[in-house]
TORKOL-4160 file (C-alpha; in steps of 0.2 Angstrom, whole numbers, padded with zeros to 4 digits, m for minus):
334
<pt num="1" X="0257" Y="0368" Z="m0072"/>
<pt num="2" X="0263" Y="0385" Z="m0066"/>
<pt num="3" X="0258" Y="0401" Z="m0057"/>
<pt num="4" X="0265" Y="0418" Z="m0061"/>
<pt num="5" X="0260" Y="0434" Z="m0051"/>
<pt num="6" X="0261" Y="0452" Z="m0057"/>
<pt num="7" X="0252" Y="0468" Z="m0051"/>
<pt num="8" X="0242" Y="0478" Z="m0063"/>
<pt num="9" X="0233" Y="0495" Z="m0061"/>
<pt num="10" X="0214" Y="0494" Z="m0057"/>
<pt num="11" X="0203" Y="0495" Z="m0073"/>
<pt num="12" X="0187" Y="0499" Z="m0065"/>
<pt num="13" X="0176" Y="0490" Z="m0078"/>
<pt num="14" X="0158" Y="0495" Z="m0076"/>
<pt num="15" X="0151" Y="0477" Z="m0080"/>
<pt num="16" X="0156" Y="0459" Z="m0083"/>
<pt num="17" X="0155" Y="0451" Z="m0100"/>
<pt num="18" X="0159" Y="0435" Z="m0108"/>
<pt num="19" X="0167" Y="0439" Z="m0125"/>
<pt num="20" X="0167" Y="0427" Z="m0140"/>
<pt num="21" X="0183" Y="0418" Z="m0143"/>
<pt num="22" X="0195" Y="0426" Z="m0155"/>
<pt num="23" X="0201" Y="0416" Z="m0170"/>
<pt num="24" X="0220" Y="0417" Z="m0170"/>
<pt num="25" X="0231" Y="0406" Z="m0180"/>
<pt num="26" X="0243" Y="0401" Z="m0166"/>
<pt num="27" X="0232" Y="0393" Z="m0152"/>
<pt num="28" X="0237" Y="0384" Z="m0136"/>
<pt num="29" X="0223" Y="0379" Z="m0124"/>
<pt num="30" X="0219" Y="0365" Z="m0112"/>
<pt num="31" X="0205" Y="0354" Z="m0118"/>
<pt num="32" X="0195" Y="0346" Z="m0103"/>
<pt num="33" X="0194" Y="0327" Z="m0103"/>
<pt num="34" X="0178" Y="0318" Z="m0104"/>
<pt num="35" X="0168" Y="0317" Z="m0088"/>
<pt num="36" X="0157" Y="0304" Z="m0081"/>
<pt num="37" X="0138" Y="0308" Z="m0079"/>
<pt num="38" X="0135" Y="0318" Z="m0063"/>
<pt num="39" X="0122" Y="0313" Z="m0050"/>
<pt num="40" X="0111" Y="0327" Z="m0055"/>
<pt num="41" X="0110" Y="0322" Z="m0073"/>
<pt num="42" X="0107" Y="0304" Z="m0068"/>
<pt num="43" X="0092" Y="0310" Z="m0058"/>
<pt num="44" X="0086" Y="0320" Z="m0073"/>
<pt num="45" X="0086" Y="0305" Z="m0085"/>
<pt num="46" X="0078" Y="0294" Z="m0073"/>
<pt num="47" X="0064" Y="0306" Z="m0068"/>
<pt num="48" X="0048" Y="0304" Z="m0078"/>
<pt num="49" X="0044" Y="0323" Z="m0074"/>
<pt num="50" X="0060" Y="0330" Z="m0081"/>
<pt num="51" X="0061" Y="0335" Z="m0100"/>
<pt num="52" X="0077" Y="0325" Z="m0102"/>
<pt num="53" X="0069" Y="0309" Z="m0095"/>
<pt num="54" X="0077" Y="0294" Z="m0104"/>
<pt num="55" X="0087" Y="0305" Z="m0115"/>
<pt num="56" X="0104" Y="0297" Z="m0118"/>
<pt num="57" X="0114" Y="0313" Z="m0122"/>
<pt num="58" X="0110" Y="0323" Z="m0106"/>
<pt num="59" X="0125" Y="0333" Z="m0099"/>
<pt num="60" X="0129" Y="0349" Z="m0089"/>
<pt num="61" X="0144" Y="0359" Z="m0085"/>
<pt num="62" X="0149" Y="0346" Z="m0072"/>
<pt num="63" X="0149" Y="0331" Z="m0084"/>
<pt num="64" X="0148" Y="0325" Z="m0102"/>
<pt num="65" X="0159" Y="0324" Z="m0118"/>
<pt num="66" X="0174" Y="0335" Z="m0119"/>
<pt num="67" X="0190" Y="0329" Z="m0128"/>
<pt num="68" X="0181" Y="0316" Z="m0139"/>
<pt num="69" X="0170" Y="0329" Z="m0147"/>
<pt num="70" X="0183" Y="0343" Z="m0149"/>
<pt num="71" X="0188" Y="0348" Z="m0167"/>
<pt num="72" X="0199" Y="0363" Z="m0163"/>
<pt num="73" X="0203" Y="0375" Z="m0149"/>
<pt num="74" X="0198" Y="0386" Z="m0140"/>
<pt num="75" X="0184" Y="0374" Z="m0133"/>
<pt num="76" X="0168" Y="0382" Z="m0139"/>
<pt num="77" X="0152" Y="0373" Z="m0146"/>
<pt num="78" X="0156" Y="0379" Z="m0163"/>
<pt num="79" X="0172" Y="0369" Z="m0163"/>
<pt num="80" X="0165" Y="0353" Z="m0157"/>
<pt num="81" X="0154" Y="0340" Z="m0166"/>
<pt num="82" X="0139" Y="0348" Z="m0157"/>
<pt num="83" X="0140" Y="0363" Z="m0169"/>
<pt num="84" X="0128" Y="0352" Z="m0180"/>
<pt num="85" X="0114" Y="0354" Z="m0167"/>
<pt num="86" X="0106" Y="0371" Z="m0164"/>
<pt num="87" X="0100" Y="0374" Z="m0146"/>
<pt num="88" X="0081" Y="0375" Z="m0144"/>
<pt num="89" X="0074" Y="0390" Z="m0134"/>
<pt num="90" X="0074" Y="0380" Z="m0117"/>
<pt num="91" X="0092" Y="0374" Z="m0119"/>
<pt num="92" X="0098" Y="0392" Z="m0125"/>
<pt num="93" X="0090" Y="0399" Z="m0109"/>
<pt num="94" X="0099" Y="0387" Z="m0098"/>
<pt num="95" X="0115" Y="0390" Z="m0108"/>
<pt num="96" X="0114" Y="0409" Z="m0105"/>
<pt num="97" X="0109" Y="0408" Z="m0087"/>
<pt num="98" X="0123" Y="0410" Z="m0074"/>
<pt num="99" X="0113" Y="0402" Z="m0060"/>
<pt num="100" X="0109" Y="0386" Z="m0070"/>
<pt num="101" X="0121" Y="0372" Z="m0069"/>
<pt num="102" X="0121" Y="0371" Z="m0088"/>
<pt num="103" X="0128" Y="0388" Z="m0090"/>
<pt num="104" X="0140" Y="0388" Z="m0105"/>
<pt num="105" X="0140" Y="0369" Z="m0105"/>
<pt num="106" X="0146" Y="0367" Z="m0124"/>
<pt num="107" X="0138" Y="0349" Z="m0127"/>
<pt num="108" X="0121" Y="0355" Z="m0120"/>
<pt num="109" X="0105" Y="0348" Z="m0128"/>
<pt num="110" X="0089" Y="0339" Z="m0125"/>
<pt num="111" X="0077" Y="0328" Z="m0135"/>
<pt num="112" X="0070" Y="0342" Z="m0145"/>
<pt num="113" X="0087" Y="0349" Z="m0152"/>
<pt num="114" X="0100" Y="0336" Z="m0148"/>
<pt num="115" X="0107" Y="0320" Z="m0156"/>
<pt num="116" X="0096" Y="0305" Z="m0159"/>
<pt num="117" X="0099" Y="0286" Z="m0156"/>
<pt num="118" X="0093" Y="0271" Z="m0166"/>
<pt num="119" X="0097" Y="0253" Z="m0169"/>
<pt num="120" X="0102" Y="0245" Z="m0186"/>
<pt num="121" X="0104" Y="0227" Z="m0191"/>
<pt num="122" X="0120" Y="0221" Z="m0201"/>
<pt num="123" X="0113" Y="0228" Z="m0217"/>
<pt num="124" X="0111" Y="0245" Z="m0210"/>
<pt num="125" X="0092" Y="0245" Z="m0209"/>
<pt num="126" X="0084" Y="0253" Z="m0195"/>
<pt num="127" X="0075" Y="0241" Z="m0183"/>
<pt num="128" X="0072" Y="0252" Z="m0168"/>
<pt num="129" X="0071" Y="0271" Z="m0166"/>
<pt num="130" X="0074" Y="0283" Z="m0152"/>
<pt num="131" X="0058" Y="0278" Z="m0143"/>
<pt num="132" X="0060" Y="0259" Z="m0144"/>
<pt num="133" X="0079" Y="0257" Z="m0144"/>
<pt num="134" X="0081" Y="0252" Z="m0126"/>
<pt num="135" X="0067" Y="0239" Z="m0125"/>
<pt num="136" X="0073" Y="0232" Z="m0142"/>
<pt num="137" X="0091" Y="0229" Z="m0136"/>
<pt num="138" X="0086" Y="0222" Z="m0120"/>
<pt num="139" X="0076" Y="0208" Z="m0129"/>
<pt num="140" X="0091" Y="0205" Z="m0141"/>
<pt num="141" X="0103" Y="0204" Z="m0126"/>
<pt num="142" X="0092" Y="0191" Z="m0118"/>
<pt num="143" X="0093" Y="0181" Z="m0134"/>
<pt num="144" X="0112" Y="0181" Z="m0133"/>
<pt num="145" X="0115" Y="0193" Z="m0147"/>
<pt num="146" X="0130" Y="0204" Z="m0148"/>
<pt num="147" X="0129" Y="0223" Z="m0149"/>
<pt num="148" X="0140" Y="0236" Z="m0157"/>
<pt num="149" X="0137" Y="0251" Z="m0146"/>
<pt num="150" X="0142" Y="0268" Z="m0150"/>
<pt num="151" X="0149" Y="0275" Z="m0134"/>
<pt num="152" X="0159" Y="0291" Z="m0129"/>
<pt num="153" X="0176" Y="0288" Z="m0137"/>
<pt num="154" X="0172" Y="0274" Z="m0149"/>
<pt num="155" X="0162" Y="0258" Z="m0151"/>
<pt num="156" X="0160" Y="0244" Z="m0138"/>
<pt num="157" X="0155" Y="0226" Z="m0142"/>
<pt num="158" X="0143" Y="0221" Z="m0129"/>
<pt num="159" X="0133" Y="0205" Z="m0123"/>
<pt num="160" X="0126" Y="0198" Z="m0107"/>
<pt num="161" X="0141" Y="0195" Z="m0096"/>
<pt num="162" X="0131" Y="0180" Z="m0088"/>
<pt num="163" X="0128" Y="0171" Z="m0104"/>
<pt num="164" X="0143" Y="0160" Z="m0107"/>
<pt num="165" X="0137" Y="0155" Z="m0125"/>
<pt num="166" X="0136" Y="0173" Z="m0130"/>
<pt num="167" X="0153" Y="0176" Z="m0123"/>
<pt num="168" X="0161" Y="0161" Z="m0132"/>
<pt num="169" X="0153" Y="0167" Z="m0148"/>
<pt num="170" X="0160" Y="0185" Z="m0146"/>
<pt num="171" X="0177" Y="0178" Z="m0143"/>
<pt num="172" X="0176" Y="0167" Z="m0159"/>
<pt num="173" X="0170" Y="0182" Z="m0169"/>
<pt num="174" X="0182" Y="0194" Z="m0162"/>
<pt num="175" X="0197" Y="0182" Z="m0163"/>
<pt num="176" X="0201" Y="0185" Z="m0145"/>
<pt num="177" X="0202" Y="0167" Z="m0137"/>
<pt num="178" X="0210" Y="0171" Z="m0120"/>
<pt num="179" X="0212" Y="0189" Z="m0117"/>
<pt num="180" X="0201" Y="0196" Z="m0103"/>
<pt num="181" X="0185" Y="0205" Z="m0107"/>
<pt num="182" X="0181" Y="0221" Z="m0097"/>
<pt num="183" X="0163" Y="0221" Z="m0089"/>
<pt num="184" X="0152" Y="0235" Z="m0085"/>
<pt num="185" X="0142" Y="0233" Z="m0069"/>
<pt num="186" X="0126" Y="0242" Z="m0064"/>
<pt num="187" X="0133" Y="0250" Z="m0048"/>
<pt num="188" X="0145" Y="0249" Z="m0034"/>
<pt num="189" X="0134" Y="0237" Z="m0024"/>
<pt num="190" X="0134" Y="0225" Z="m0039"/>
<pt num="191" X="0153" Y="0227" Z="m0041"/>
<pt num="192" X="0155" Y="0221" Z="m0023"/>
<pt num="193" X="0144" Y="0206" Z="m0026"/>
<pt num="194" X="0156" Y="0200" Z="m0039"/>
<pt num="195" X="0173" Y="0207" Z="m0034"/>
<pt num="196" X="0183" Y="0211" Z="m0019"/>
<pt num="197" X="0185" Y="0230" Z="m0018"/>
<pt num="198" X="0198" Y="0240" Z="m0008"/>
<pt num="199" X="0195" Y="0258" Z="m0002"/>
<pt num="200" X="0207" Y="0265" Z="m0016"/>
<pt num="201" X="0199" Y="0254" Z="m0029"/>
<pt num="202" X="0182" Y="0260" Z="m0024"/>
<pt num="203" X="0187" Y="0279" Z="m0025"/>
<pt num="204" X="0193" Y="0276" Z="m0043"/>
<pt num="205" X="0178" Y="0266" Z="m0049"/>
<pt num="206" X="0166" Y="0280" Z="m0044"/>
<pt num="207" X="0177" Y="0295" Z="m0049"/>
<pt num="208" X="0173" Y="0306" Z="m0063"/>
<pt num="209" X="0187" Y="0298" Z="m0073"/>
<pt num="210" X="0177" Y="0281" Z="m0072"/>
<pt num="211" X="0191" Y="0270" Z="m0079"/>
<pt num="212" X="0191" Y="0251" Z="m0080"/>
<pt num="213" X="0199" Y="0245" Z="m0063"/>
<pt num="214" X="0207" Y="0228" Z="m0062"/>
<pt num="215" X="0199" Y="0219" Z="m0047"/>
<pt num="216" X="0200" Y="0202" Z="m0038"/>
<pt num="217" X="0186" Y="0191" Z="m0042"/>
<pt num="218" X="0176" Y="0184" Z="m0027"/>
<pt num="219" X="0178" Y="0165" Z="m0025"/>
<pt num="220" X="0159" Y="0164" Z="m0025"/>
<pt num="221" X="0157" Y="0175" Z="m0040"/>
<pt num="222" X="0143" Y="0170" Z="m0052"/>
<pt num="223" X="0151" Y="0178" Z="m0067"/>
<pt num="224" X="0158" Y="0165" Z="m0080"/>
<pt num="225" X="0176" Y="0160" Z="m0079"/>
<pt num="226" X="0177" Y="0163" Z="m0097"/>
<pt num="227" X="0176" Y="0182" Z="m0095"/>
<pt num="228" X="0195" Y="0182" Z="m0089"/>
<pt num="229" X="0200" Y="0164" Z="m0091"/>
<pt num="230" X="0214" Y="0157" Z="m0080"/>
<pt num="231" X="0216" Y="0173" Z="m0070"/>
<pt num="232" X="0209" Y="0179" Z="m0053"/>
<pt num="233" X="0205" Y="0197" Z="m0058"/>
<pt num="234" X="0192" Y="0205" Z="m0069"/>
<pt num="235" X="0192" Y="0222" Z="m0077"/>
<pt num="236" X="0177" Y="0232" Z="m0070"/>
<pt num="237" X="0169" Y="0249" Z="m0074"/>
<pt num="238" X="0153" Y="0257" Z="m0069"/>
<pt num="239" X="0141" Y="0266" Z="m0081"/>
<pt num="240" X="0149" Y="0283" Z="m0086"/>
<pt num="241" X="0137" Y="0290" Z="m0099"/>
<pt num="242" X="0118" Y="0292" Z="m0099"/>
<pt num="243" X="0116" Y="0279" Z="m0113"/>
<pt num="244" X="0125" Y="0266" Z="m0101"/>
<pt num="245" X="0114" Y="0272" Z="m0086"/>
<pt num="246" X="0099" Y="0269" Z="m0096"/>
<pt num="247" X="0106" Y="0252" Z="m0103"/>
<pt num="248" X="0107" Y="0246" Z="m0084"/>
<pt num="249" X="0090" Y="0253" Z="m0079"/>
<pt num="250" X="0082" Y="0236" Z="m0085"/>
<pt num="251" X="0085" Y="0217" Z="m0082"/>
<pt num="252" X="0104" Y="0217" Z="m0083"/>
<pt num="253" X="0117" Y="0221" Z="m0070"/>
<pt num="254" X="0132" Y="0215" Z="m0079"/>
<pt num="255" X="0137" Y="0217" Z="m0098"/>
<pt num="256" X="0153" Y="0213" Z="m0107"/>
<pt num="257" X="0160" Y="0230" Z="m0113"/>
<pt num="258" X="0175" Y="0227" Z="m0124"/>
<pt num="259" X="0183" Y="0238" Z="m0137"/>
<pt num="260" X="0173" Y="0239" Z="m0154"/>
<pt num="261" X="0187" Y="0233" Z="m0165"/>
<pt num="262" X="0194" Y="0218" Z="m0174"/>
<pt num="263" X="0209" Y="0212" Z="m0163"/>
<pt num="264" X="0224" Y="0223" Z="m0164"/>
<pt num="265" X="0216" Y="0236" Z="m0174"/>
<pt num="266" X="0211" Y="0254" Z="m0167"/>
<pt num="267" X="0193" Y="0256" Z="m0159"/>
<pt num="268" X="0180" Y="0261" Z="m0172"/>
<pt num="269" X="0172" Y="0278" Z="m0170"/>
<pt num="270" X="0161" Y="0281" Z="m0186"/>
<pt num="271" X="0144" Y="0274" Z="m0190"/>
<pt num="272" X="0148" Y="0268" Z="m0207"/>
<pt num="273" X="0165" Y="0261" Z="m0202"/>
<pt num="274" X="0156" Y="0251" Z="m0189"/>
<pt num="275" X="0144" Y="0244" Z="m0201"/>
<pt num="276" X="0158" Y="0239" Z="m0212"/>
<pt num="277" X="0171" Y="0233" Z="m0200"/>
<pt num="278" X="0161" Y="0225" Z="m0186"/>
<pt num="279" X="0147" Y="0217" Z="m0197"/>
<pt num="280" X="0155" Y="0200" Z="m0194"/>
<pt num="281" X="0155" Y="0202" Z="m0175"/>
<pt num="282" X="0140" Y="0212" Z="m0170"/>
<pt num="283" X="0122" Y="0206" Z="m0173"/>
<pt num="284" X="0115" Y="0224" Z="m0171"/>
<pt num="285" X="0122" Y="0242" Z="m0170"/>
<pt num="286" X="0116" Y="0255" Z="m0157"/>
<pt num="287" X="0120" Y="0271" Z="m0167"/>
<pt num="288" X="0118" Y="0290" Z="m0164"/>
<pt num="289" X="0122" Y="0306" Z="m0174"/>
<pt num="290" X="0134" Y="0314" Z="m0162"/>
<pt num="291" X="0151" Y="0312" Z="m0171"/>
<pt num="292" X="0166" Y="0306" Z="m0161"/>
<pt num="293" X="0180" Y="0317" Z="m0166"/>
<pt num="294" X="0194" Y="0310" Z="m0156"/>
<pt num="295" X="0196" Y="0291" Z="m0153"/>
<pt num="296" X="0197" Y="0287" Z="m0135"/>
<pt num="297" X="0197" Y="0269" Z="m0128"/>
<pt num="298" X="0193" Y="0266" Z="m0109"/>
<pt num="299" X="0207" Y="0269" Z="m0097"/>
<pt num="300" X="0213" Y="0254" Z="m0087"/>
<pt num="301" X="0220" Y="0255" Z="m0069"/>
<pt num="302" X="0226" Y="0243" Z="m0056"/>
<pt num="303" X="0230" Y="0248" Z="m0038"/>
<pt num="304" X="0247" Y="0241" Z="m0033"/>
<pt num="305" X="0252" Y="0243" Z="m0015"/>
<pt num="306" X="0238" Y="0256" Z="m0012"/>
<pt num="307" X="0243" Y="0267" Z="m0027"/>
<pt num="308" X="0235" Y="0267" Z="m0045"/>
<pt num="309" X="0245" Y="0261" Z="m0059"/>
<pt num="310" X="0240" Y="0265" Z="m0077"/>
<pt num="311" X="0239" Y="0250" Z="m0089"/>
<pt num="312" X="0231" Y="0261" Z="m0102"/>
<pt num="313" X="0229" Y="0280" Z="m0100"/>
<pt num="314" X="0215" Y="0286" Z="m0111"/>
<pt num="315" X="0197" Y="0291" Z="m0108"/>
<pt num="316" X="0193" Y="0302" Z="m0093"/>
<pt num="317" X="0211" Y="0307" Z="m0091"/>
<pt num="318" X="0217" Y="0312" Z="m0109"/>
<pt num="319" X="0222" Y="0326" Z="m0113"/>
<pt num="320" X="0228" Y="0331" Z="m0095"/>
<pt num="321" X="0246" Y="0336" Z="m0094"/>
<pt num="322" X="0258" Y="0323" Z="m0087"/>
<pt num="323" X="0271" Y="0332" Z="m0075"/>
<pt num="324" X="0289" Y="0328" Z="m0080"/>
<pt num="325" X="0300" Y="0327" Z="m0065"/>
<pt num="326" X="0317" Y="0330" Z="m0072"/>
<pt num="327" X="0327" Y="0345" Z="m0079"/>
<pt num="328" X="0324" Y="0351" Z="m0097"/>
<pt num="329" X="0342" Y="0346" Z="m0102"/>
<pt num="330" X="0338" Y="0327" Z="m0100"/>
<pt num="331" X="0334" Y="0317" Z="m0116"/>
<pt num="332" X="0320" Y="0305" Z="m0118"/>
<pt num="333" X="0318" Y="0292" Z="m0132"/>
<pt num="334" X="0300" Y="0286" Z="m0135"/>
């Protein structure tokens, strides 16, 4: 936001040390926004030889949850919802090694010490655990079932984006007869197959912000018209968490990913709340035990005349500062 210069005498410190953050009453600090999974972590979770193979909470200093897990500032693990998970020896070694890309990554974890994932039915009974969850939900999606999926900043409601009957059922249950559904597509190649993508749109799609981008549908697209009835565009995003990447490592290349809420209400973020509020919409619930602290829906952008325009400013961007280009004497009414 600003840069100030001042000259100070040389201190000649004999060593370099990272100190513990101080607990002061008045605090002001920037919390980083959530960042989409980096290429290195994606390789880790898809590599059978890696200890984080198929682990849906893999992250490093370059990616992972930030704002959505932060309880207070300054941004340290003990002030995030990751404070409930004590790092194992291997994770602690990575965390304390300046040459490791996971050095001081606050959400750092692995299958031994980190959050777990499971699947429940509407009654809250566990029907699949951390080893069987993925194959279980693939089978349910093939059957046309609707999932409530605990994502990064809240729940998604998901179904097979090529199953017209499932989409109609989701519209009926969610009481959303016409408003477009966002879809998540496996990768950029898949997105090109269904939509027309300009250069600037491509940059935003694959960026670390990973928002929903409103794209023009191809005339020959095989995706059902009912995803965005009566209009020529489709809201598209790419997998931005390890959980999403694993979800798309199987038979599906297109899934509906709409906000997990009853129409006009805030997105659901808590497991118990989801089982209560979404039980009449979802058939199954993909849950985990890493708490979402700050609700954060998917950001939505549209490129107009070569420039990105926000339709919804949220996950991936919040809480970045927004520069105000007028004098402080001006007044703004919100």
